C-alpha positions in Angstrom: -3.7 -8.7 -23.8 -3.9 -11.6 -26.2 -6.6 -14.2 -25.6 -5.7 -17.9 -25.5 -6.8 -20.0 -28.5 -10.0 -21.9 -28.1 -9.3 -25.5 -27.2 -12.6 -26.7 -25.6 -16.3 -26.8 -25.9 -18.9 -26.3 -23.3 -19.3 -30.1 -23.2 -15.8 -30.6 -21.9 -16.5 -29.8 -18.3 -15.0 -32.5 -16.1 -14.4 -32.5 -12.4 -10.8 -31.2 -11.9 -8.2 -32.5 -9.5 -7.3 -30.3 -6.5 -5.7 -27.2 -7.7 -5.3 -23.4 -7.1 -8.5 -21.9 -8.2 -9.5 -18.3 -8.8 -12.3 -16.6 -10.7 -10.1 -13.6 -11.8 -10.1 -13.5 -15.6 -7.0 -11.4 -15.8 -4.9 -14.1 -14.1 -5.9 -16.6 -16.7 -6.0 -14.5 -19.8 -2.7 -12.9 -18.7 -1.0 -16.3 -18.8 -1.9 -16.4 -22.5 0.7 -13.7 -23.4 3.4 -14.5 -25.9 6.1 -15.3 -23.2 3.9 -17.9 -21.6 1.8 -19.2 -24.5 3.5 -22.6 -24.4 2.7 -23.2 -20.7 -1.1 -22.7 -20.7 -3.9 -22.7 -23.1 -7.5 -21.6 -22.3 -10.8 -21.0 -23.9 -13.5 -18.5 -23.1 -17.1 -18.7 -24.3 -20.6 -17.5 -23.2 -22.9 -20.0 -21.7 -26.6 -20.4 -22.3 -28.9 -19.2 -19.6 -29.7 -21.9 -17.1 -26.7 -24.0 -18.3 -25.3 -26.4 -15.7 -22.4 -24.8 -13.8 -19.2 -26.8 -13.4 -19.0 -27.9 -9.7 -15.9 -25.9 -8.9 -16.7 -22.6 -10.6 -17.8 -19.7 -8.4 -20.7 -17.3 -8.7 -20.3 -14.7 -6.0 -23.3 -12.6 -7.1 -25.7 -15.0 -5.6 -24.8 -13.8 -2.1 -24.1 -17.3 -0.9 -20.8 -18.8 0.1 -19.5 -20.9 -2.8 -18.3 -24.4 -2.1 -16.9 -27.3 -4.1 -19.6 -29.6 -5.4 -22.4 -27.1 -5.5 -24.6 -27.2 -8.6 -25.8 -23.7 -9.6 -27.2 -22.0 -12.6 -25.5 -19.3 -14.6 -27.2 -16.0 -15.2 -27.5 -14.1 -18.5 -24.2 -13.1 -20.0 -22.1 -15.2 -17.7 -19.0 -16.7 -19.4 -16.5 -19.3 -18.5 -12.8 -19.6 -18.9 -11.2 -23.0 -19.2 -7.5 -23.4 -18.8 -5.1 -26.4 -18.9 -1.3 -26.8 -18.6 0.0 -28.6 -21.6 1.6 -31.3 -19.4 -1.4 -31.6 -17.1 -4.9 -33.1 -17.4 -6.3 -30.7 -14.9 -8.8 -28.2 -16.3 -9.7 -25.0 -14.4 -13.0 -23.3 -14.7 -13.7 -19.6 -14.0 -16.9 -17.7 -14.0 -15.7 -14.3 -15.3 -18.8 -12.1 -15.5 -17.8 -8.9 -13.7 -20.9 -8.8 -11.5 -20.1 -12.4 -10.4 -16.5 -11.4 -9.4 -18.0 -9.7 -6.4 -16.0 -6.4 -7.0 -19.1 -4.2 -7.2 -18.3 -2.5 -10.5 -21.9 -1.2 -10.5 -21.7 -0.1 -6.9 -18.3 1.5 -6.5 -16.1 3.4 -9.0 -13.8 0.9 -10.5 -15.2 -1.7 -8.1 -12.8 -0.5 -5.3 -12.6 2.1 -2.5 -9.0 3.1 -3.2 -7.6 3.3 -6.8 -4.4 1.3 -6.5 -6.4 -1.8 -5.4 -8.0 -2.0 -8.9 -5.0 -3.8 -10.6 -5.1 -1.3 -13.4 -1.3 -1.3 -13.8 -0.8 -5.1 -13.5 -3.8 -6.4 -15.5 -6.9 -8.2 -14.6 -9.4 -7.7 -11.8 -8.5 -7.4 -8.1 -8.6 -10.5 -5.8 -11.4 -10.3 -3.3 -10.1 -11.3 0.1 -12.0 -13.1 2.9 -9.6 -13.3 5.9 -6.1 -12.6 7.2 -3.9 -13.9 9.9 -0.2 -13.4 10.7 1.7 -13.2 7.4 -1.1 -14.8 5.3 -4.2 -13.8 3.4 -7.0 -16.0 2.1 -9.3 -15.0 -0.8 -13.0 -15.9 -1.1 -12.1 -19.1 -3.0 -9.8 -20.2 -0.1 -6.5 -19.6 -1.9 -3.7 -18.7 0.5 -1.1 -16.0 -0.1 2.0 -14.8 1.7 1.3 -11.1 2.1 3.8 -8.3 1.6 1.2 -5.4 1.5 0.3 -5.6 5.2 -2.9 -3.5 4.6 -0.4 -0.9 3.1 1.7 -0.8 6.2 -0.3 -1.1 9.4 0.1 -4.8 9.9 3.7 -4.6 11.2 3.2 -7.2 13.9 1.1 -9.4 11.6 -2.5 -9.5 10.7 -5.2 -10.2 13.4 -2.7 -10.4 16.3 -4.2 -12.4 19.1 -3.3 -9.9 21.9 -4.6 -6.9 19.8 -7.8 -8.7 19.0 -8.4 -9.7 22.7 -7.9 -6.0 23.7 -10.3 -4.9 21.0 -13.0 -7.3 22.1 -12.8 -6.0 25.7 -12.9 -2.4 24.4 -15.8 -3.2 22.1 -17.9 -4.2 25.1 -17.6 -0.6 26.4 -18.6 1.0 23.1 -17.2 1.9 19.7 -17.2 5.6 19.8 -17.9 8.2 22.6 -17.7 11.5 20.7 -15.9 12.7 23.8 -12.5 12.3 25.4 -11.5 8.8 26.4 -8.7 7.4 28.5 -7.0 5.4 25.8 -6.4 8.4 23.6 -4.3 9.9 26.4 -2.3 6.7 26.7 -1.6 6.5 23.0 -0.7 10.2 22.9 1.9 9.7 25.7 3.4 6.7 23.8 3.7 8.7 20.6 5.2 11.7 22.3 7.7 9.6 24.1 8.7 7.8 20.9 8.8 10.4 18.2 11.6 13.1 18.7 9.7 16.0 17.0 6.4 15.5 18.8 5.6 17.3 22.0 1.9 17.5 21.4 -0.3 15.4 19.1 -3.7 15.5 17.5 -5.4 12.3 16.4 -7.5 12.1 13.2 -8.9 9.3 11.1 -6.5 8.9 8.1 -3.1 9.9 6.8 -4.8 12.2 4.3 -6.6 14.0 7.1 -3.4 14.2 9.1 -1.6 15.9 6.2 -4.5 18.2 5.6 -4.3 19.3 9.2 -0.6 19.7 9.1 -0.8 21.8 5.9 -3.3 24.2 7.5 -1.2 24.3 10.7 2.1 25.3 9.0 0.4 28.0 7.1 -1.3 29.3 10.2 2.0 29.2 12.2 4.2 30.9 9.7 1.7 33.2 8.1 3.0 32.0 4.7 1.0 30.2 2.0 3.5 28.4 -0.3 4.6 24.8 0.3 7.3 22.7 -1.3 6.7 19.0 -2.0 8.6 16.4 -4.0 7.6 14.7 -7.3 6.2 11.3 -6.7 5.6 11.9 -3.0 2.0 11.4 -1.9 0.5 13.1 1.1 -3.1 12.2 0.7 -5.7 13.5 -1.7 -6.1 17.1 -0.4 -6.1 19.6 -3.3 -2.8 21.3 -2.5 -0.9 18.0 -2.6 -2.3 16.6 -5.9 0.6 18.0 -7.9 3.0 15.5 -9.4 1.8 13.0 -6.7 2.7 9.4 -6.2 0.7 6.4 -5.0 -2.5 5.7 -7.1 -1.9 8.8 -9.1 1.4 7.4 -10.3 0.1 3.9 -10.6 -2.7 4.9 -12.9 -0.6 7.4 -14.9 -3.1 10.2 -14.1 -2.4 13.8 -14.7 -2.9 16.2 -11.8 -6.5 15.5 -10.8 -9.5 17.2 -12.4 -11.7 19.1 -9.9 -8.7 20.7 -8.2 -9.0 24.5 -8.8 -5.8 26.3 -10.0 -5.9 28.4 -6.9 -5.5 25.3 -4.7 -2.2 24.4 -6.2 -0.8 27.7 -7.3 1.1 27.9 -4.0 2.5 24.4 -4.3 6.1 24.2 -5.5 7.7 20.9 -6.6 11.2 19.5 -6.9 12.8 16.2 -7.7 13.4 14.1 -4.6 17.0 13.9 -3.6 17.9 17.1 -5.6 19.3 19.6 -3.1 20.2 22.2 -5.8 16.6 22.3 -7.0 15.4 22.9 -3.5 18.0 25.7 -3.0 16.9 27.4 -6.2 13.2 27.3 -5.1 14.1 28.9 -1.8 16.1 31.6 -3.5 13.2 32.3 -5.9 10.7 32.4 -3.1 12.6 33.9 -0.2 10.4 34.3 3.0 7.4 32.9 1.2 7.6 29.1 1.8 5.6 27.9 4.8 7.0 24.4 4.9 8.7 21.6 3.0 6.7 18.4 3.0 8.3 15.0 2.2 8.2 11.3 2.8 11.7 10.9 4.4 11.8 7.5 2.6 9.6 7.6 -0.5 7.0 4.8 -0.5 4.5 6.1 -2.9 6.7 6.0 -6.0 8.3 2.7 -5.0 10.9 2.4 -2.3 13.3 5.3 -2.7 15.6 6.2 0.3 17.2 9.6 0.7 20.8 10.1 -0.5 23.4 10.9 2.2 23.1 14.6 3.2 19.7 15.2 1.6 17.6 15.3 4.8 20.3 17.3 6.6 20.3 19.9 3.7 16.5 20.2 4.0 16.8 20.8 7.7 19.4 23.5 7.2 17.6 25.3 4.3 14.2 25.4 6.2 15.9 26.8 9.3 17.7 29.5 7.3 14.5 30.7 5.6 12.2 30.4 8.6 10.2 27.6 7.0 9.1 24.4 8.7 10.2 20.9 7.8 7.3 18.4 7.8 8.1 14.6 7.7 5.1 12.6 6.4 5.7 9.4 8.4 2.4 7.8 7.6 4.4 4.9 6.1 7.7 5.2 7.9 6.5 6.0 11.4 7.2 3.2 13.9 8.3 1.0 10.9 11.9 2.1 10.2 12.5 2.5 14.0 10.3 3.0 17.0 10.8 6.7 16.7 10.3 6.6 12.9 12.6 7.8 10.1 13.6 10.8 12.2 15.1 8.6 14.8 16.7 6.3 12.1 18.3 9.2 10.3 18.9 11.5 13.3 17.0 14.4 11.7 14.3 16.1 13.7 11.5 17.9 11.7 9.2 20.6 13.1 6.0 18.7 12.3 5.3 15.0 11.8 2.3 13.3 10.2 1.5 9.7 11.1 -1.0 6.9 10.5 -1.1 3.2 9.7 1.0 1.5 12.4 -0.3 3.7 15.2 -3.8 2.4 14.6 -2.9 -1.2 14.5 -5.0 -1.9 11.4 -7.9 0.4 12.3 -8.6 3.8 10.7 -6.3 6.4 12.2 -4.0 9.3 11.6 -2.2 11.9 13.6 -0.1 15.1 13.3 2.2 16.5 16.0 5.1 18.7 16.6 6.7 21.3 18.8 4.4 22.6 21.5 4.5 26.2 20.3 3.3 25.0 16.9 0.7 22.6 18.1 -0.8 25.2 20.4 -2.1 26.9 17.2 -4.7 24.1 16.9 -8.2 24.6 18.2 -9.3 24.8 20.9 -5.9 25.8 22.2 -5.5 28.2 19.3 -7.2 29.7 16.3 -6.5 27.1 13.6 -9.6 25.0 13.3 -9.7 21.3 12.8 -12.1 18.7 14.1 -13.3 15.1 13.7 -16.3 13.1 14.9 -14.5 9.8 15.3 -11.0 11.2 16.1 -9.4 9.4 19.0 -12.1 6.6 19.0 -11.4 3.9 21.6 -11.1 1.0 19.2 -8.3 2.6 17.1 -6.5 3.9 20.2 -6.6 0.4 21.8 -5.2 -1.3 18.7 -2.5 1.3 18.5 -1.5 1.0 22.1 -1.1 -2.8 21.9 0.7 -2.7 18.6 3.2 -0.2 19.9 3.7 -2.3 23.1 4.7 -5.2 20.9 7.1 -3.0 18.9 8.9 -2.1 22.2 10.1 -5.6 22.7 13.9 -6.2 22.3 15.0 -7.3 18.8 12.0 -6.2 17.0 13.6 -4.0 14.4 16.7 -6.2 14.0 14.3 -9.0 13.1 12.5 -6.9 10.5 15.8 -5.8 9.0 17.1 -9.4 8.7 14.0 -10.9 7.0 13.5 -8.0 4.7 17.1 -8.0 3.7 16.9 -11.7 2.9 13.8 -11.1 0.9 15.1 -8.3 -1.3 18.5 -9.8 -1.6 17.0 -13.1 -2.7 14.7 -11.5 -5.3 17.5 -9.3 -6.7 19.8 -12.4 -6.9 17.1 -14.3 -8.7 16.7 -11.4 -11.1 20.5 -11.4 -11.9 20.5 -15.2 -12.3 17.6 -15.1 -14.8 18.9 -12.1 -16.8 16.6 -9.3 -15.6 17.8 -5.8 -14.9 16.6 -5.0 -11.4 17.5 -2.9 -8.4 16.0 -2.3 -5.0 16.6 -2.0 -1.3 15.1 -2.0 2.1 15.2 -0.3 5.5 14.0 -2.5 8.4 10.4 -3.6 7.5 10.0 -1.5 4.3 11.3 -2.5 0.9 11.0 -2.2 -2.9 12.5 -3.3 -6.2 12.3 -1.9 -9.7 12.6 -3.6 -13.1 15.4 -1.3 -14.2 19.1 -1.4 -13.7 18.9 1.8 -11.6 20.0 3.5 -9.6 16.6 5.0 -8.6 16.9 8.2 -6.7 13.7 10.0 -7.7 10.4 9.5 -9.5 11.9 10.1 -12.9 14.3 7.3 -12.3 11.5 5.0 -11.1 9.5 5.7 -14.3 12.3 4.0 -16.3 11.1 0.7 -14.9 9.6 -1.9 -17.2 6.1 -1.8 -15.9 4.8 -4.4 -18.3 7.4 -6.9 -17.1 6.5 -6.0 -13.5 2.9 -6.9 -14.4 3.9 -10.3 -15.7 6.0 -10.9 -12.6 3.2 -9.8 -10.4 0.6 -12.1 -12.0 3.1 -15.0 -11.9 3.7 -14.4 -8.2 0.0 -14.5 -7.5 -0.1 -17.9 -9.1 2.6 -19.0 -6.7 0.7 -17.7 -3.7 2.6 -14.5 -3.1 0.8 -11.1 -2.8 2.8 -8.0 -3.5 1.4 -4.4 -3.9 -0.3 -4.3 -7.4 2.0 -1.5 -8.7 5.6 -1.0 -9.6 5.3 2.4 -7.8 4.4 1.2 -4.3 6.7 0.0 -1.4 6.3 -3.4 0.2 6.1 -4.3 3.9 7.2 -7.2 6.1 6.0 -8.0 9.6 7.1 -9.7 12.7 4.8 -12.6 11.7 6.8 -13.3 8.5 9.1 -16.3 9.0 12.3 -17.4 7.3 10.3 -20.1 5.6 8.0 -17.4 4.2 11.0 -15.6 2.8 12.5 -18.8 1.3 9.3 -19.7 -0.3 8.9 -16.2 -1.8 12.4 -16.2 -3.2 12.0 -19.6 -4.7 8.7 -18.5 -6.3 10.4 -15.3 -7.6 13.1 -17.3 -9.3 10.6 -19.6 -10.9 8.5 -16.7 -12.2 11.5 -14.7 -13.4 12.7 -17.7 -15.4 9.3 -18.0 -17.0 8.9 -14.4 -18.0 
């Protein structure tokens, strides 16, 4: 990334006018790329120890809440970025020492607790957020963003919903975890079973990864077979057997299959391109009577938004039945988002086992797997397949899930999600066409995605044809406009019931502005 030419000295500090401020170096240095060099210029230099800090710069390493007008001292090796638009007299100052960014590079690997958050594929350092409400997020500097990540899917009714929060406060008074059965887990279990066509019994866990791990062991125990079939670019959590041609952060970071996974753990994992029925048929022919289950995201979200082609899910249902294998829908993303009964309700295809997460916890850590009664009765203590969890079914997550699902039952919910998401994606694609960019994309209800390629995109190989560098420039530009998308070309986006038509209009306008610039 090319650094901007130096245009200022350390004596040039002057109180700036009101402006969008952020201490993320990548956002400023990124603006110095060739395509935008005529819009911004900036300078970076190291300050002396004890130098006077510009009043609007931030130093988060102090542990205090920064505020405009504070006079603080820099520490050793701090540096500053100054930036000014050519047609503006406004200067921006940014403290860019990594420790002062508050992202804990010395405390957590990469400064994050989940890889895709690290902005590796879009450039710069991740924004550190302070609060969320409805369709909005605010970073630690007070900047406001329209959010299309939604905590990676759970925030389908909007962040920090008042009714959910009120219910959580009442539950909190009773305790955070019992380590024993609680009433609310029975209520949520009944709601899930009544909603999801394939689920007659359910086991709650604490994450989507854990749900898929449990489902994997379950299908092997039930069928007595060891091989599984998954699709390239689909992500089912970080269990060893699934880290073969996986999506999500693995795709975002361009990582090979993960080190530390023994060959034996993946030797029974077969892979095929998504939407390729013939490839699946060939694998079943080559492994007759040996495949325990086919795992898939019914709509791919971890390689970008990729829907199934007509007939694909039906073919998988037929092939698994013919061979005595099980069909597993990973609905951690799609569950309760494409329809109240998930993708299986939307497409009319009933799998044998379903994994869930995200929405059913209303923003708290949760996961679940369920299926036909005869299959689920293999799970301990009803059966011999062991799986357990200290915090599984904890009352806080169950309460948030119950009140989120109640909101989703209201009339018009999914029609509204479909309308605003369609307007969003259609507007962005139209803006791309107007400004001369090859783009494609789509949506189903409250889930969407777009690629910087002409498409069509039917699988992960198609998705990888995207111009990821252009996506990075688009992404950084949208941040400057106050719009927060997932920081990867290979992740789906999410809308919520809290998004308004004004949010969509503002986002589309910002997209056209940025697309013209890049």
